[in-house]
N, C-alpha and C positions, 0 to 999 in steps of 0.2 A: 777101885776108884774111878769115878766119871770124869770126862774131859775137863768140865768146868772145875771140879774139886782139885784136879792135879794143876790147872793153871792158877788156881788160888793158892794151892800150896807152893808151887814155884814163886809166886808173887811175894809170899811170905818168907821164902827163903832168901831172896833178892834184897828185901828189905833189911833182913837180920845180917847180910853180908856187907852191904853197903851203908850200914848205919841210918837207915830209916828213909834214904833217898834212892830213888831209881834213877840210874844213870841214863841219859838220852843217847840214841843211838845216831852215829853220823851218817847219813844217807849219802852225802856228797851232792846233794840237790842243789842247783842254783836257781834262785828266783829272781827273775828280772821285774822291775816295775812295769805295770801296764801303761802308765802315763807317765811322761816326763813333765816335771813341773819348772817352768822358767822363774827366775827371780825378779820380782816386780818392785820398783821403787814406790815407796808410799810417802806421799806427802800430807802432812796434818795441818798445813797452814799457820804453823807455829814455828816455822824455820827462821824467820827474821825476827824472832822476839826471844827475850831471855827470862827466864822464870825468877820472879822475884818473891814468891811465897807459894809454897805448896804444902795443902792440908787436907786430910780427911774429914768429910762432913756429910751432912744430910740435908738436901735441899727440897724446899717446899715452894708451891707457889699458890697465890689465893684465887680460888674460882670464885668469881663474882656472881654466875648464875646460881650455883649450889651454896653461895655463903659459906665456904668452907675450906680450909687448906687442905690441898691434894700434893701427896709426895711425888716430887720429880725425879728423885735419884740419890742414890748413896755413892760417893767416890771421892775422887780427887779434885778439889777446887785450887785453880791455880790463877795467879795475877802475873801476867805477861806483859813485859815492857818492849815496846817496839825499838829495835836498833836505832833506825833513823830518826821517827817522828817522835819518839820518847813517850808515845800514847801509852797508857795502862788498859789492858782488858782482863775481865774475869772470865775465865773459861772453866767449866766443870763438866768433867766426863765420868759417865757411870763406871764402877769398878769392872764388871765382868765383859760387858758390851763395848765399852769406850763410847757409848752413843753420848754427844753433846746435850747436857740437860740446861745449861747456861752459857750465854755467849754476848758479852755487852761490854761497852768502854765503861771505864771508870772515870767519871768527870766531877770537876770540882763543886757543881751544884747538887750531887747526890748527897741525900742525907741518910745516915745509917744510924738506926736507934737499936736499943735493947728491946727484944720481944716480952712484953708484958711481964716483967720481973725474972725472966730466965736470962742469967747471965751468960750461958752458954748460947743463946741464940740471939741472931740480929735479923732487922727486917729492913727491907729498902725497896724502892721504886727503880725501875730501869727500863729502857726501850731494848728489849733482848731479840736477839736474831738466832736461837737456837732451832727453831722449827723452820728455817729458811725464809722467813718473812718477818720485819720489823713490828713487832707488838709491845705495847706499855705492860708490863707486869708487876705485880707484887710479889716480893722474894721473901723467904725466911730460910735462914741457914743455920743448922745445929751441929756444933762440933762436940767432940767426945767429952773435951774438959776444958774448963777456962785456963787452967796452967799452962796446956799446950798451946792454947790460942795466945795468951798472954807472952809466951816465950817468942812465938813466931812474929808477933806485931812488934815485939821490941826489936827483935833482929832486922826488921823491916825498916822500921825508924831510924836504926843505926846505920844503914846504908847510904 
């Protein structure tokens, strides 16, 4: 029998005696990390605010040059109320990257409307700061279901 055939035969015997799993051999080797990472305090800018509403949604912004809606991101949209000033702002972060795709105050003069007969979508204008500069944007947000949105808005009104 050749050496490779013998090794294969021994491997089959090992699998039969251990129930199909080959046991790992303990070498006693110690592996130390190459780089030691220090814990870093992360600030989100939301520390002085309380979340009063948190929903999953998909956000779009209207591109005036292309005359079309462009997807801005999908993730968690939150209404945050400042503990001292009691101002409310809308912050939306993309699910996986946590990149901010909307960041603006919710003011009494804002007009939020249903988007063209789609009861799961809303449209509004806002002065947004998500790109690091204040820009007037037209947003559209779509929620998974009207029932989920209704339940959360009802909770918000009850507070």
